[in-house]
Steps between C-alpha positions, in 0.01 A plus 500: 500500500256708287215407736708623798568837323132546421380405847747709694537826308643798687166623606399173664843502676425845637157386620657207678771716647249762620284226648790344689584839646140576594432155648817492702419840648141410586541140616581443867705183507506495882124485509441262209811290492730440210272265300192708506694817430651330194150406383383862550795626292415242232138607500623863465710411206213318323259785571742776386597324168140418412366854586786677327490280193117524469459879546823658369715486195850347532653805340506661848705277719523758782122493526514122534738550793271750665201257462722225632586700821134580552379142451781365715402730789124428455520123465586411860223727631258355251578143613471603871161660419371191330612279780346731755172542323429144418730249683266208450476571121874526476547178686255320272685645196838380635352156578347469149833595338688251719247223414533576133875494515498170679278354231735619224797357685333164548389490132861560397624220727249254361618559141 
């Protein structure tokens, strides 16, 4: 329980909430579908928590919330830009991640 309290302090919760708000505003679920929109929201949450925790002190939770909203709005556009600029590189990255995941799953099944 102590780990949960340390990992999710009030500032981190504000960053997650801000990111959810920003991502839900910026993500077009009709265009991307529910699954891809959910992944974009998750990417926004990870981006916002890491940026806020790295650059700001947790004594200002409202600042974390603002950073969360900004990162949540920016993350879908950033993912679109990456896909648009280098579709073949993104496809290779996805294939490499999938191949690695398959190897990990097969290794666990063998044990």
